[in-house]
Backbone bond lengths (Angstrom), bond angles and torsions (degrees), N, CA, C in turn:
res aa  C-N    CA-C-N  psi(-1)  N-CA   C-N-CA  omega(-1)  CA-C   N-CA-C  phi
1 M - - - 1.465 - - 1.612 112.01 -
2 E 1.298 113.94 -39.94 1.490 115.79 179.01 1.472 110.23 -60.16
3 E 1.399 119.90 -46.02 1.420 122.83 -179.46 1.513 112.79 -57.90
4 N 1.327 116.12 -42.14 1.443 123.35 -174.88 1.597 107.73 -60.30
5 L 1.302 122.30 -34.05 1.394 123.64 -178.46 1.471 111.78 -75.11
6 Y 1.318 118.46 -6.53 1.504 119.43 179.12 1.555 105.22 -106.81
7 K 1.257 119.09 -12.24 1.460 119.15 -175.73 1.596 114.69 -65.55
8 K 1.246 114.84 -44.88 1.476 121.54 173.89 1.581 107.02 -133.69
9 C 1.378 111.22 80.56 1.510 117.41 -162.47 1.529 114.45 -60.45
10 M 1.353 112.75 119.97 1.450 119.58 171.09 1.480 114.12 -127.16
11 Q 1.358 111.36 30.75 1.495 119.13 -171.77 1.549 110.82 -65.08
12 C 1.318 119.14 -41.82 1.449 121.40 -172.96 1.535 106.95 -109.73
13 P 1.337 115.14 176.19 1.425 117.96 -178.60 1.542 117.07 -63.63
14 R 1.337 116.47 -17.59 1.494 116.11 178.28 1.544 111.28 -72.81
15 K 1.358 117.66 -23.75 1.502 120.22 178.46 1.549 109.47 44.06
16 C 1.340 116.59 58.25 1.502 121.54 -169.68 1.570 108.50 -75.63
17 G 1.338 114.13 -19.63 1.558 116.14 175.99 1.471 115.73 75.82
18 A 1.397 119.28 10.17 1.428 122.60 -175.55 1.533 108.57 -65.81
19 N 1.307 116.30 142.91 1.506 120.81 176.18 1.667 104.28 -82.88
20 R 1.338 119.21 75.60 1.399 120.05 -179.55 1.507 110.64 -67.14
21 A 1.265 121.16 -29.05 1.495 121.83 177.24 1.521 110.17 -63.76
22 G 1.397 119.07 -25.22 1.367 122.24 -178.13 1.478 113.55 -97.01
23 G 1.331 118.02 10.22 1.460 125.18 171.88 1.481 113.34 101.59
24 K 1.431 119.12 -5.49 1.361 119.74 175.69 1.584 115.97 -73.30
25 K 1.277 118.08 152.10 1.470 122.83 -177.35 1.510 108.50 -94.00
26 G 1.313 117.83 136.75 1.484 122.63 178.78 1.623 100.32 -83.74
27 F 1.414 114.26 -179.02 1.393 121.67 167.39 1.600 114.42 -51.67
28 C 1.260 115.24 -29.82 1.486 124.12 178.75 1.499 114.20 -68.57
29 G 1.378 115.64 -12.02 1.473 126.09 -179.88 1.577 112.21 80.69
30 E 1.248 116.83 17.25 1.431 117.98 -176.25 1.494 116.01 -126.95
31 T 1.287 119.22 151.60 1.479 122.75 173.98 1.477 105.27 -93.40
32 D 1.349 120.09 -153.73 1.454 120.64 -177.68 1.545 108.16 -88.57
33 S 1.312 121.74 3.42 1.427 124.11 178.87 1.496 109.24 -79.52
34 L 1.229 119.98 122.61 1.548 122.66 -177.23 1.555 103.47 -80.67
35 R 1.275 115.97 130.91 1.415 121.25 -177.86 1.640 106.49 -127.11
36 I 1.334 107.35 147.50 1.536 114.07 -179.37 1.544 107.99 -134.24
37 A 1.333 116.08 140.86 1.477 118.70 177.32 1.486 115.17 -94.48
38 S 1.364 117.68 -37.95 1.395 123.87 -174.37 1.568 113.75 -163.14
39 A 1.257 112.91 151.56 1.470 117.04 178.49 1.647 106.42 -145.56
40 G 1.280 111.34 138.50 1.511 116.25 178.33 1.452 114.62 179.37
41 L 1.256 116.37 -178.90 1.560 121.52 176.48 1.567 106.24 -81.50
42 H 1.303 113.10 131.82 1.488 117.52 -178.07 1.571 102.26 -124.53
43 F 1.392 112.18 138.02 1.459 116.85 178.43 1.552 113.76 -115.97
44 G 1.324 112.96 12.29 1.471 116.35 178.76 1.507 119.78 -99.19
45 E 1.354 112.55 16.52 1.502 114.55 177.66 1.491 108.08 -92.66
46 E 1.313 119.23 -173.99 1.483 124.80 177.79 1.438 109.07 -62.26
47 P 1.399 118.67 145.79 1.401 122.67 -179.36 1.490 114.58 -55.43
48 L 1.272 122.38 -30.08 1.456 123.20 176.78 1.568 111.28 -64.61
49 V 1.333 110.59 -27.54 1.549 112.39 178.68 1.501 116.24 -91.94
50 T 1.352 115.92 -35.32 1.435 114.14 -174.12 1.588 107.81 -87.87
51 V 1.332 119.00 -29.91 1.428 121.93 178.91 1.521 112.70 44.22
52 F 1.227 119.36 -123.22 1.530 120.24 -173.92 1.626 104.99 -96.54
53 G 1.260 118.05 -45.15 1.507 119.00 -168.46 1.452 118.38 -88.42
54 G 1.382 114.85 -12.11 1.475 119.05 -174.14 1.512 109.24 89.27
55 S 1.384 112.65 165.46 1.409 123.20 -177.62 1.460 110.62 -96.13
56 G 1.280 120.86 127.11 1.472 126.09 176.08 1.480 116.98 -70.17
57 T 1.301 118.63 72.28 1.502 120.47 -172.69 1.602 115.32 -76.08
58 V 1.378 108.58 138.15 1.387 115.44 178.22 1.555 108.70 -123.67
59 F 1.279 121.10 112.11 1.417 120.37 -172.32 1.560 111.31 -95.15
60 F 1.293 116.95 120.03 1.554 120.39 -177.56 1.514 106.06 -94.41
61 T 1.333 107.38 149.72 1.526 115.35 176.95 1.568 108.62 -82.18
62 G 1.380 117.83 149.87 1.450 122.47 179.34 1.481 113.79 85.58
63 C 1.283 117.45 165.95 1.540 125.11 -170.83 1.442 112.26 -165.76
64 T 1.356 119.85 149.02 1.424 123.74 178.80 1.489 112.30 -83.57
65 L 1.379 117.70 -17.98 1.432 123.40 173.98 1.511 111.42 -105.54
66 K 1.385 110.44 176.24 1.472 115.98 178.22 1.526 103.70 -138.90
67 C 1.318 118.71 69.31 1.490 121.75 179.45 1.459 112.53 -71.16
68 S 1.332 114.68 132.10 1.536 121.70 -173.21 1.473 110.84 -70.43
69 F 1.342 117.46 -16.89 1.533 119.40 -174.92 1.545 107.13 -121.97
70 C 1.345 120.54 26.92 1.417 121.08 -178.32 1.532 113.93 -60.95
71 Q 1.263 119.22 122.31 1.495 122.14 177.52 1.494 112.31 -68.77
72 N 1.302 117.40 -23.70 1.460 122.72 179.22 1.556 108.95 -104.32
73 Y 1.277 120.37 35.75 1.429 121.62 -175.17 1.463 112.31 -61.75
74 Q 1.401 117.69 -27.32 1.552 114.64 -179.78 1.450 113.18 -63.14
75 I 1.391 117.02 -29.44 1.506 117.44 178.38 1.542 107.75 -100.15
76 S 1.220 122.17 -33.10 1.467 121.33 -177.52 1.590 113.15 -69.53
77 Q 1.388 113.32 -38.82 1.431 117.00 -172.79 1.562 116.57 -127.18
78 Q 1.389 112.44 -5.53 1.483 113.05 -177.52 1.520 114.39 -116.33
79 E 1.308 115.02 5.94 1.473 124.92 169.72 1.477 109.61 70.94
80 T 1.307 123.22 26.39 1.478 124.69 177.41 1.572 109.61 -74.26
81 G 1.370 114.54 119.18 1.462 117.88 177.74 1.470 109.67 159.46
82 A 1.308 117.83 173.41 1.543 124.09 -175.39 1.539 104.86 -125.75
83 D 1.349 112.30 149.40 1.488 116.84 170.05 1.534 110.59 -62.03
84 V 1.357 113.60 140.72 1.468 124.07 170.85 1.468 113.33 -134.92
85 G 1.355 113.58 129.03 1.395 119.70 -179.07 1.628 110.01 -93.47
86 E 1.332 116.72 -179.55 1.394 119.21 -172.59 1.577 110.42 -64.68
87 Q 1.220 117.20 -42.05 1.523 118.31 -179.17 1.516 111.72 -60.46
88 E 1.376 119.32 -45.15 1.380 125.03 -178.59 1.585 110.97 -66.92
89 F 1.309 115.68 -39.57 1.439 122.07 176.72 1.530 110.06 -60.28
90 V 1.341 115.14 -46.48 1.506 118.17 179.91 1.550 107.78 -60.70
91 E 1.347 116.27 -46.39 1.489 118.45 -178.99 1.482 112.38 -56.47
92 I 1.389 118.21 -40.93 1.414 124.53 178.97 1.548 108.50 -57.84
93 C 1.241 115.61 -48.58 1.422 120.17 -175.98 1.543 112.14 -67.38
94 L 1.225 119.71 -41.13 1.453 126.26 176.51 1.564 111.15 -66.61
95 K 1.282 117.42 -36.68 1.474 122.60 176.00 1.505 108.05 -66.95
96 L 1.246 120.68 -42.83 1.482 124.97 177.88 1.493 109.81 -59.20
97 Q 1.347 111.58 -47.04 1.526 116.08 -179.57 1.496 111.11 -63.66
98 E 1.317 118.38 -42.56 1.433 124.02 178.23 1.570 111.54 -59.05
99 A 1.357 112.76 -33.00 1.486 121.44 -176.34 1.611 113.47 -78.40
100 G 1.268 110.36 -6.08 1.485 117.22 -179.78 1.509 118.19 101.11
101 A 1.337 115.12 11.70 1.487 117.34 -178.29 1.541 113.30 -60.45
102 E 1.326 116.86 139.09 1.456 122.29 179.59 1.578 110.29 -73.26
103 N 1.273 117.75 -26.66 1.388 126.95 -173.64 1.527 114.67 -159.98
104 I 1.278 119.05 169.76 1.513 122.82 169.22 1.457 105.30 -103.34
105 N 1.337 117.09 111.57 1.512 124.53 -175.58 1.585 107.37 -95.59
106 L 1.252 120.10 108.79 1.523 121.51 -172.36 1.552 105.43 -102.57
107 V 1.328 114.00 102.88 1.496 124.75 -175.57 1.468 116.49 -89.01
108 T 1.375 111.31 115.25 1.547 117.38 177.07 1.536 112.20 59.32
109 G 1.178 116.48 64.35 1.582 122.38 178.58 1.462 109.71 -114.16
110 S 1.350 125.53 13.26 1.411 126.38 -166.79 1.629 110.80 -62.04
111 H 1.293 116.45 -25.73 1.400 122.49 -170.08 1.639 107.89 -92.06
112 H 1.357 114.08 -0.40 1.494 121.07 179.26 1.460 115.83 -132.50
113 I 1.371 112.39 30.54 1.514 115.49 -175.20 1.491 119.61 -56.23
114 P 1.428 117.91 -40.10 1.420 118.04 -179.03 1.499 111.52 -66.56
115 K 1.362 120.10 -42.14 1.391 122.70 177.29 1.443 115.13 -65.17
116 I 1.365 121.23 -45.62 1.382 125.68 -179.71 1.525 110.52 -64.25
117 A 1.376 119.34 -37.54 1.427 118.27 176.41 1.412 113.24 -65.97
118 E 1.376 121.98 -38.40 1.382 121.16 171.51 1.506 116.47 -63.10
119 F 1.306 118.95 -41.53 1.404 123.69 178.14 1.566 114.29 -65.94
120 L 1.342 113.31 -38.21 1.449 118.75 173.87 1.555 112.85 -59.33
121 K 1.294 116.27 -46.57 1.353 123.37 178.12 1.578 111.89 -58.99
122 A 1.274 118.61 -38.08 1.319 127.67 177.22 1.513 108.00 -64.40
123 A 1.266 116.85 -48.37 1.462 123.82 179.62 1.528 111.97 -54.58
124 K 1.289 108.03 -44.71 1.530 113.40 -175.43 1.610 110.72 -68.36
125 K 1.399 115.79 -39.10 1.402 118.36 172.73 1.551 112.43 -60.66
126 S 1.332 114.78 -27.29 1.449 114.26 -177.15 1.562 112.67 -93.88
127 G 1.306 117.07 6.72 1.434 121.22 171.20 1.530 116.84 121.33
128 L 1.219 118.83 7.37 1.476 119.78 -178.86 1.552 105.96 -77.08
129 K 1.308 114.30 123.60 1.469 119.17 -175.06 1.556 114.87 -120.17
130 I 1.378 115.65 -15.37 1.500 117.43 173.41 1.458 111.16 -76.98
131 P 1.352 113.29 157.97 1.454 118.53 -179.95 1.468 113.59 -66.57
132 A 1.457 110.67 149.06 1.496 116.26 171.52 1.532 110.58 -99.83
133 A 1.339 113.40 136.52 1.464 122.62 -178.89 1.602 108.84 -112.11
134 W 1.328 111.48 134.27 1.477 118.65 179.97 1.473 106.99 -102.84
135 N 1.382 117.89 110.26 1.431 125.97 -176.22 1.470 112.04 -107.38
136 S 1.324 119.98 97.44 1.435 123.14 -166.60 1.537 112.68 -138.83
137 S 1.296 113.49 169.12 1.474 124.92 179.98 1.617 109.75 -74.94
138 A 1.329 117.31 -12.91 1.455 122.45 -169.96 1.538 115.95 69.82
139 Y 1.346 117.55 3.03 1.441 120.42 174.05 1.531 104.29 -82.52
140 E 1.231 118.81 81.31 1.502 126.74 -170.57 1.490 111.38 -144.84
141 S 1.312 115.55 151.35 1.456 116.85 168.06 1.493 113.86 -92.01
142 T 1.357 120.17 145.13 1.408 126.12 -179.34 1.481 108.20 -63.58
143 E 1.400 121.30 -29.74 1.469 123.18 -179.25 1.536 106.83 -62.90
144 S 1.256 116.69 -45.11 1.515 120.35 179.26 1.455 112.24 -67.09
145 L 1.366 116.84 -40.06 1.459 117.99 179.96 1.497 115.31 -62.47
146 E 1.321 112.00 -29.50 1.515 117.06 174.95 1.473 114.29 -53.54
147 L 1.526 115.84 -31.74 1.389 112.69 177.77 1.570 118.18 -72.96
148 L 1.292 112.44 -7.43 1.470 115.00 174.20 1.441 118.57 -100.80
149 K 1.316 114.09 3.40 1.459 122.85 -171.03 1.566 113.45 -57.85
150 D 1.345 112.99 -33.72 1.509 117.98 -176.57 1.561 109.19 -102.60
151 A 1.314 115.71 8.01 1.445 115.24 -172.63 1.542 108.83 -123.35
152 V 1.318 120.34 -27.44 1.402 128.94 175.89 1.567 118.28 -99.51
153 D 1.323 119.19 137.02 1.453 122.26 -178.53 1.520 112.33 -110.80
154 I 1.289 118.30 -33.61 1.500 126.83 -170.05 1.534 104.93 -121.87
155 W 1.319 115.76 137.39 1.538 120.14 178.22 1.544 109.04 -122.99
156 L 1.339 115.68 126.78 1.491 123.04 179.13 1.564 111.12 -122.51
157 P 1.356 115.01 70.93 1.431 120.23 -178.94 1.418 114.04 -80.44
158 D 1.422 119.35 144.53 1.402 117.67 166.78 1.605 107.83 -83.52
159 F 1.303 111.96 154.71 1.449 118.79 179.93 1.601 99.50 -129.54
160 K 1.376 116.81 74.77 1.397 123.69 -169.45 1.595 119.42 -60.27
161 T 1.379 111.01 -52.19 1.453 116.37 -176.62 1.560 108.99 -162.81
162 L 1.308 115.14 159.63 1.447 121.97 170.10 1.435 106.44 -116.38
163 N 1.244 123.35 12.35 1.501 128.47 177.50 1.606 106.19 -99.16
164 S 1.280 113.11 105.60 1.521 120.42 -176.23 1.503 109.76 -63.82
165 N 1.379 118.75 -35.71 1.425 124.84 176.26 1.584 112.38 -58.38
166 A 1.358 112.21 -52.04 1.464 117.13 176.70 1.445 111.57 -66.26
167 A 1.350 124.09 -33.70 1.452 122.75 177.30 1.536 110.58 -62.37
168 E 1.352 111.86 -45.13 1.443 114.16 -173.59 1.607 109.45 -64.43
169 K 1.324 117.53 -40.21 1.434 122.07 -173.80 1.538 113.98 -80.45
170 L 1.371 116.50 -26.61 1.447 120.05 -172.86 1.614 108.95 -104.13
171 F 1.278 116.71 -27.14 1.472 122.93 -172.86 1.496 114.80 -117.71
172 M 1.312 119.44 -14.96 1.453 125.75 -168.02 1.482 109.52 62.69
173 A 1.312 124.88 43.40 1.269 124.70 -177.12 1.656 109.62 -155.21
174 K 1.280 110.71 83.86 1.458 117.41 -175.44 1.580 111.79 -62.36
175 D 1.296 116.35 -32.37 1.445 123.01 178.32 1.590 116.67 -78.22
176 Y 1.270 116.57 -0.18 1.381 123.41 -173.62 1.554 112.41 -52.65
177 P 1.307 124.06 -46.84 1.468 122.61 -177.46 1.581 111.51 -59.84
178 E 1.290 120.23 -43.70 1.408 121.14 176.38 1.577 118.07 -71.12
179 R 1.288 112.29 -33.05 1.480 119.23 175.72 1.554 109.04 -70.36
180 A 1.335 114.41 -45.70 1.480 117.55 -179.05 1.510 112.85 -65.15
181 K 1.330 118.75 -40.87 1.467 125.14 179.37 1.562 109.90 -57.48
182 K 1.418 110.07 -46.05 1.453 115.89 179.91 1.540 112.67 -67.11
183 A 1.324 116.72 -45.34 1.430 117.46 179.30 1.579 117.08 -65.41
184 V 1.368 112.40 -40.64 1.508 113.28 176.37 1.527 112.43 -71.19
185 S 1.272 117.45 -32.71 1.496 119.24 170.05 1.405 116.26 -54.88
186 W 1.440 112.94 -45.61 1.431 117.66 177.70 1.528 116.32 -61.40
187 M 1.318 111.51 -40.75 1.509 120.10 178.18 1.493 109.03 -60.84
188 I 1.389 119.57 -46.66 1.461 122.76 -177.83 1.533 110.75 -63.74
189 K 1.264 116.12 -43.70 1.420 125.29 -176.10 1.532 109.06 -62.32
190 N 1.307 122.35 -43.01 1.361 126.70 -171.24 1.605 115.50 -94.30
191 F 1.272 116.00 -11.16 1.478 121.01 -169.64 1.583 106.04 -137.41
192 P 1.313 123.11 78.06 1.508 126.51 172.52 1.493 108.05 -60.71
193 L 1.303 113.81 145.34 1.407 122.85 174.46 1.522 120.66 -52.90
194 K 1.241 118.96 127.10 1.519 118.92 170.77 1.534 108.60 -136.12
195 I 1.318 113.55 108.87 1.313 123.49 -179.68 1.517 114.77 -118.38
196 K 1.276 123.37 134.23 1.479 124.33 -178.09 1.457 110.14 -130.14
197 T 1.346 115.34 163.03 1.407 122.16 178.36 1.539 109.03 -99.75
198 V 1.296 119.79 125.80 1.433 129.49 177.71 1.544 110.26 -110.94
199 S 1.265 115.22 161.41 1.535 127.09 -177.28 1.441 110.30 -134.03
200 L 1.414 114.56 139.47 1.394 123.57 174.56 1.510 108.24 -142.50
201 N 1.263 119.43 117.48 1.561 121.57 179.68 1.527 111.45 51.36
202 G 1.303 111.15 39.26 1.548 113.23 179.48 1.511 120.13 87.53
203 E 1.332 112.69 -15.62 1.493 120.84 178.21 1.542 108.89 -89.96
204 K 1.397 115.26 133.80 1.455 120.54 -176.50 1.616 106.35 -111.54
205 K 1.292 110.36 137.74 1.460 116.89 171.95 1.547 109.52 -141.31
206 E 1.376 113.97 162.60 1.450 118.28 177.10 1.519 108.57 -96.03
207 K 1.369 111.92 150.24 1.520 115.07 -175.49 1.597 102.50 -144.42
208 I 1.398 107.18 137.98 1.495 113.40 178.50 1.492 105.38 -88.35
209 E 1.309 116.33 133.88 1.483 126.19 178.37 1.539 111.03 -104.27
210 R 1.336 113.52 -30.76 1.442 122.02 -176.99 1.500 111.86 -159.34
211 G 1.283 121.25 147.05 1.417 119.31 178.55 1.619 108.67 126.36
212 V 1.324 112.12 -170.56 1.463 120.80 -168.90 1.570 109.33 -122.83
213 I 1.325 117.87 138.21 1.340 128.44 170.58 1.549 108.81 -122.76
214 I 1.340 114.96 106.86 1.519 117.12 -176.65 1.510 111.53 -92.96
215 R 1.374 114.40 129.70 1.531 117.63 -175.28 1.490 104.96 -108.36
216 H 1.308 112.37 139.45 1.532 121.18 170.08 1.509 107.68 -128.89
217 L 1.293 119.25 125.49 1.440 129.76 178.10 1.662 105.61 -96.11
218 A 1.420 114.00 112.84 1.439 119.73 176.51 1.604 105.43 -73.74
219 L 1.377 108.16 130.16 1.493 113.56 179.71 1.596 109.05 -100.64
220 P 1.273 115.20 141.01 1.434 121.03 -177.00 1.495 112.61 -58.54
221 G 1.280 118.23 131.23 1.483 117.20 -176.77 1.422 121.07 74.47
222 K 1.380 112.78 7.06 1.537 121.72 -177.70 1.553 111.28 -132.34
223 I 1.307 120.08 35.57 1.409 126.69 179.37 1.544 109.97 -57.10
224 D 1.304 117.36 -34.43 1.467 115.80 -178.30 1.494 110.08 -64.62
225 D 1.305 120.76 -34.22 1.461 124.28 175.00 1.433 111.09 -61.09
226 T 1.320 117.68 -39.78 1.495 121.38 178.39 1.454 109.55 -65.57
227 I 1.289 118.99 -37.19 1.494 120.48 175.56 1.508 113.64 -61.64
228 L 1.306 114.64 -39.23 1.506 119.60 176.34 1.478 109.00 -60.75
229 A 1.344 119.66 -48.36 1.447 125.72 -176.53 1.505 108.94 -62.32
230 L 1.359 117.76 -45.78 1.426 119.22 -177.42 1.568 112.85 -68.61
231 E 1.360 116.18 -29.48 1.359 116.78 178.61 1.578 110.28 -69.96
232 W 1.297 119.49 -34.39 1.449 123.73 179.81 1.451 104.76 -67.26
233 L 1.294 118.23 -46.89 1.518 125.59 -171.77 1.561 108.39 -65.56
234 K 1.417 116.10 -39.14 1.477 117.74 175.41 1.469 110.70 -59.48
235 K 1.229 121.32 -45.98 1.442 131.16 -179.30 1.611 114.76 -64.18
236 N 1.312 110.89 -37.69 1.449 113.39 -166.41 1.456 114.93 -120.87
237 A 1.383 118.79 -11.95 1.444 122.73 -175.65 1.417 116.20 -127.53
238 D 1.291 122.90 -15.19 1.448 126.36 -176.29 1.434 114.28 -69.54
239 G 1.426 120.66 126.19 1.380 124.17 -174.26 1.504 113.13 91.92
240 K 1.313 114.84 -28.17 1.430 119.73 -179.59 1.623 114.66 -99.76
241 S 1.236 112.56 -15.80 1.501 117.46 -179.68 1.561 109.04 -153.04
242 C 1.327 118.50 171.06 1.521 119.36 169.46 1.459 109.71 -95.80
243 I 1.370 109.64 156.32 1.486 119.90 -178.97 1.484 105.28 -116.35
244 S 1.325 117.38 133.15 1.445 124.92 175.83 1.493 109.83 -117.40
245 L 1.298 120.85 106.24 1.421 122.92 -176.69 1.638 108.09 -100.52
246 M 1.198 117.59 115.24 1.485 124.47 -170.08 1.536 113.38 -103.36
247 S 1.258 116.85 137.40 1.529 121.15 179.03 1.518 109.80 -117.58
248 Q 1.381 119.44 22.28 1.458 121.10 -173.20 1.449 117.82 -86.79
249 Y 1.391 120.96 7.67 1.468 124.90 -174.98 1.507 102.95 -46.47
250 T 1.331 114.47 131.14 1.470 124.07 177.21 1.495 112.79 -140.53
251 P 1.350 117.87 131.64 1.424 118.09 174.90 1.551 110.00 -62.13
252 V 1.409 112.63 132.62 1.507 120.61 -170.93 1.562 106.41 -104.80
253 P 1.333 120.10 127.51 1.458 119.51 178.17 1.534 107.24 -87.14
254 F 1.283 117.22 82.47 1.502 121.86 172.38 1.455 113.43 -51.37
255 C 1.420 117.72 126.96 1.435 120.67 179.78 1.576 109.77 -116.38
256 N 1.347 115.58 156.78 1.405 121.86 172.90 1.572 112.72 58.60
257 S 1.348 120.68 31.85 1.440 120.43 173.23 1.497 112.35 -90.61
258 C 1.228 117.66 155.30 1.496 120.96 175.39 1.561 109.51 -75.10
259 A 1.315 114.50 165.08 1.460 119.76 -177.64 1.477 114.57 -63.63
260 E 1.333 119.37 -30.73 1.442 122.62 179.10 1.529 110.13 -75.39
261 E 1.312 117.41 -40.22 1.505 116.60 175.49 1.573 111.58 -64.64
262 E 1.398 114.83 -40.00 1.465 119.45 178.28 1.506 108.55 -58.70
263 Q 1.339 118.26 -43.19 1.541 117.10 -178.28 1.500 108.46 -66.79
264 W 1.292 116.61 -43.09 1.547 117.50 -177.55 1.527 107.03 -59.84
265 R 1.282 118.56 -44.38 1.500 121.45 -176.74 1.456 112.18 -68.47
266 S 1.308 117.98 -36.70 1.535 119.80 179.98 1.576 105.58 -69.55
267 D 1.311 120.77 -39.99 1.425 122.60 -179.81 1.649 110.34 -67.70
268 S 1.293 113.16 -37.09 1.483 119.32 -179.45 1.534 109.21 -64.65
269 L 1.248 114.74 -45.60 1.506 118.93 -169.75 1.463 112.24 -75.93
270 K 1.366 115.89 -7.04 1.454 119.82 171.24 1.535 114.58 -64.50
271 N 1.330 111.01 -19.51 1.560 119.81 -173.56 1.525 111.05 -84.52
272 I 1.396 117.12 -2.20 1.433 122.23 175.66 1.519 109.14 -139.19
273 E 1.210 117.58 173.36 1.518 118.07 173.46 1.565 103.60 -99.82
274 N 1.279 115.30 113.53 1.493 125.56 -168.70 1.589 105.49 -81.96
275 R 1.295 114.07 77.92 1.513 117.18 -177.06 1.568 105.82 -154.86
276 L 1.273 116.20 174.51 1.462 119.32 170.02 1.550 115.61 -64.46
277 I 1.254 120.57 155.78 1.499 121.24 168.71 1.536 108.43 -64.64
278 N 1.319 115.68 129.61 1.489 118.83 179.17 1.510 112.62 -86.09
279 T 1.315 112.42 170.46 1.548 118.79 178.42 1.458 110.62 -57.60
280 Q 1.286 127.45 -43.28 1.398 127.73 -174.77 1.492 108.63 -65.00
281 E 1.318 121.02 -37.81 1.431 124.49 178.55 1.524 111.18 -70.12
282 D 1.396 113.36 -38.34 1.464 116.68 173.03 1.419 113.81 -58.71
283 E 1.330 117.99 -41.78 1.473 122.07 179.92 1.493 110.69 -63.87
284 T 1.386 114.94 -41.96 1.452 117.74 -178.10 1.545 111.89 -65.61
285 L 1.360 110.97 -41.44 1.499 115.09 176.22 1.602 116.76 -57.57
286 R 1.340 108.96 -41.15 1.426 120.46 176.16 1.595 113.26 -59.67
287 D 1.384 110.09 -41.08 1.459 115.37 -179.24 1.526 107.52 -68.00
288 I 1.275 114.76 -44.82 1.469 121.45 -177.69 1.556 113.98 -57.23
289 I 1.352 114.18 -48.40 1.472 117.08 -178.94 1.554 112.47 -67.91
290 E 1.339 115.15 -32.06 1.479 119.25 178.89 1.532 106.49 -65.94
291 A 1.376 119.83 -43.64 1.382 122.16 179.77 1.571 116.41 -62.21
292 Y 1.379 111.30 -37.02 1.417 117.96 176.00 1.515 115.93 -72.85
293 D 1.278 118.27 -29.74 1.503 129.62 174.14 1.550 106.33 49.07
294 F 1.369 114.80 62.20 1.447 116.88 174.37 1.539 111.92 -67.21
295 E 1.275 116.29 147.62 1.447 121.24 177.99 1.528 114.27 -62.79
296 W 1.303 114.97 -44.56 1.393 123.35 -179.88 1.533 109.83 -123.26
297 L 1.313 125.65 107.69 1.457 123.97 178.55 1.503 112.91 -145.57
298 F 1.302 115.28 132.12 1.540 118.69 169.60 1.540 109.07 -108.90
299 Y 1.282 115.57 148.59 1.430 121.18 -178.79 1.529 107.47 -145.45
300 Q 1.393 115.33 126.04 1.415 120.27 -179.72 1.531 114.17 -70.13
301 D 1.251 116.74 142.81 1.502 119.93 168.92 1.500 107.87 -72.40
302 L 1.405 115.53 139.31 1.365 122.06 179.42 1.534 112.05 -68.05
303 T 1.349 115.01 133.19 1.416 119.89 178.29 1.506 110.13 -144.56
304 N 1.429 117.08 154.82 1.434 117.83 175.82 1.527 112.40 -107.04
305 D 1.319 117.42 18.37 1.439 129.16 -176.80 1.549 107.26 -83.63
306 T 1.304 114.41 115.59 1.476 114.51 -176.93 1.573 112.32 -111.24
307 S 1.295 114.42 10.83 1.516 119.98 -176.88 1.526 113.02 -67.00
308 W 1.368 115.92 -6.52 1.436 118.87 -176.72 1.520 107.24 -84.52
309 L 1.368 124.13 -10.88 1.404 123.24 -178.73 1.506 111.75 -62.59
310 P 1.301 115.98 130.38 1.487 118.22 -169.46 1.533 111.33 -83.13
311 D 1.329 115.03 156.96 1.448 126.95 173.36 1.557 107.84 -129.76
312 F 1.358 119.90 96.89 1.393 120.26 -170.92 1.585 112.60 -82.31
313 N 1.317 117.34 10.56 1.473 121.14 167.87 1.474 109.74 -92.74
314 R 1.341 121.11 -1.92 1.506 125.48 171.59 1.510 106.24 -104.48
315 T 1.376 113.45 144.64 1.365 118.83 -179.95 1.510 113.84 -65.13
316 Q 1.345 118.87 -26.75 1.378 126.75 166.65 1.610 108.93 -105.06
317 P 1.389 114.78 87.30 1.408 116.14 -175.78 1.561 116.77 -64.55
318 F 1.297 115.70 -24.25 1.443 119.32 -178.68 1.557 111.61 -114.44
319 S 1.302 112.87 177.96 1.521 116.36 -178.61 1.476 108.61 -69.08
320 N 1.348 120.30 153.90 1.441 119.62 -176.99 1.506 116.59 -59.93
321 S 1.370 115.39 -27.50 1.507 118.69 -179.64 1.496 112.48 -74.86
322 L 1.330 115.57 -17.62 1.463 118.75 -173.15 1.621 112.77 -98.30
323 A 1.296 117.33 -25.31 1.470 117.21 -173.80 1.530 112.50 -157.01
324 K 1.343 112.92 154.82 1.435 118.88 -179.88 1.615 102.68 -124.62
325 P 1.355 120.49 108.88 1.394 118.67 -172.81 1.541 110.93 -78.68
326 L 1.382 119.47 147.05 1.402 123.88 175.55 1.543 112.77 -120.87
327 W 1.357 115.85 -20.39 1.420 119.68 -175.96 1.525 108.57 -150.80
328 H 1.301 116.42 139.73 1.451 122.36 -175.91 1.505 113.27 -142.00
329 W 1.373 118.45 142.59 1.425 119.08 -166.93 1.568 115.93 -65.94
330 K 1.422 113.13 -17.90 1.447 117.82 176.84 1.485 112.71 -86.78
331 E 1.388 116.42 -34.52 1.497 117.93 -166.33 1.535 106.52 -122.19
332 K 1.326 122.03 -0.03 1.413 125.86 -175.78 1.483 110.17 58.11
333 F 1.415 112.95 -128.54 1.483 114.61 -173.06 1.579 111.89 -76.45
334 L 1.317 115.01 119.08 1.423 124.57 -169.38 1.538 109.41 -77.09
335 G 1.264 117.25 132.23 1.497 123.17 176.77 1.584 112.45 79.51
336 S 1.305 115.51 3.71 1.510 118.06 178.61 1.557 110.59 -92.78
């Protein structure tokens, strides 16, 4: 069954029809081989996700979108990663659990849902007990998401924009708003919030065990688009899920891209102001979220520190304070 879903690929909303089982690459840039770039403990996610032990992030190669400002462009658009079979995937999950991970955080796997669902089930049969979190762009079909229903516990979708013109020019996906609304609504309907208080050495923290955290990245010069997104979230997600409003937009120094890709990116970025969020925008965003008064909302403090930008060619892609790597595509299990 899994192989059939790759023969004429219709997994994501693009429905490109590529015979990925026959070695052809879809729009996502991938065949039916599951590839991973990095795995490790990550402490830069929302507090409900990282808690004490950090989130056990697994970064997949490829993507259903082509965001012109993607911080993970090396893996989403430049095919950085190594093939991983079921046994190795299971071992990665179990190593993360053994290292104290609060969850298995599956980053950008929308183009490999059938395979990831099967591998996750195998990991659970082999002793994986911590929750699985699906960390995605929300550019997904609900038919594909159904395959994850019994394998995933926590959902971390982006909610990038409700402006179809911006979606077309920045992500190459004019239909993103409608697709994302449908996917996020499915997640909220099927996975009610379950948050509990946990303790370690006398310190108490809240931890998400099930449910949805919806992320929206504010784009510089596009605060009106953020207002549109928050308006929809207030009506459709407040009280049923957590909202995470991010101010971390950072110009990304894409490297080793071909001339055609560089031209597309240059043209795309003309649709926003390619800079950090400024103080005035930060104040506006704070006023907006105060007015909306969401039941559950996280908001990042404004910073001009860009040292967190990852480099997946390093065995430690992130800064030391943000992550502890356990597996890397060049060396596999680190320290083993």
